[in-house]
N, C-alpha and C positions, 0 to 999 in steps of 0.2 A: 504494500500500500504506500503511495507517495506521502511525503512528510506532512503536507498541509491538511489533507483529509484526515489523516491519523490524529494530528493535533486538535482538529476541530471535534472529532469524536471524543477524544479524551477530555477536552474542555466541556463538552456537553454532558458527559457523565459526571464530571466534578460539580457542575452547576446543579444537576438533578440530585446528586448526593447532598449538597448543601441545602437544597430546598427541602428534602425529606428530613434532614437533621433539624432545620428550623421549624418545620411543621410538628415534629415529634417533641421537641424541646423549645417552646417559644421563649423561655427566659434564659436562653443559652448564654451563660457568662455575663449577663448584663449588657450585651452589645446593644447599642441604641440608647442606652441610658447612662453613658459615661459622662464625667465632668468635661465640659467643653462642648458638648452637643447642645445646640441652640434649639429651644422650643418656645414658640410664642403662641399662646392661645387667647383669643378674644372671642366675643360672641359670634361674629361672622367670619372669623379668620383663624386658620391654623397653619402655622409655618414650622417646619422641622428641618434643621440643617445639621446632619450628623458629622461635624467636623472631626472630632476626636475618633469616632468610630471608623471613619474613612482612613485616617492616618494609621490606626492600629491594623486594620485589614490590609492596607497597602504594605506596611512593614512585614506582616506575616506572609503575604503572597510573594513579596520580593525575596524573603528568606527562603521560602519553599522553592521558588524558581532557581535561586542561586544554588541551593542544595542539589536540585535535579541536574543542573548544568555541571556541577562538580563531580557527580556520580557517573556521568557519561564518559 
């Protein structure tokens, strides 16, 4: 199988796995409620900006991809 389709299939399986994990454990590690995540709630407005959660997930994924590249 060529590299791009293989990578897309693996990425799809990872996304499905994460979706199932979040569905089974909705309070998974407090993600989405970390200090630094902005939440504004008013009567006709709800705004949520997960800044800290995005940074944590970015660091985790960067470390995972670095580890995968080192193992090749």
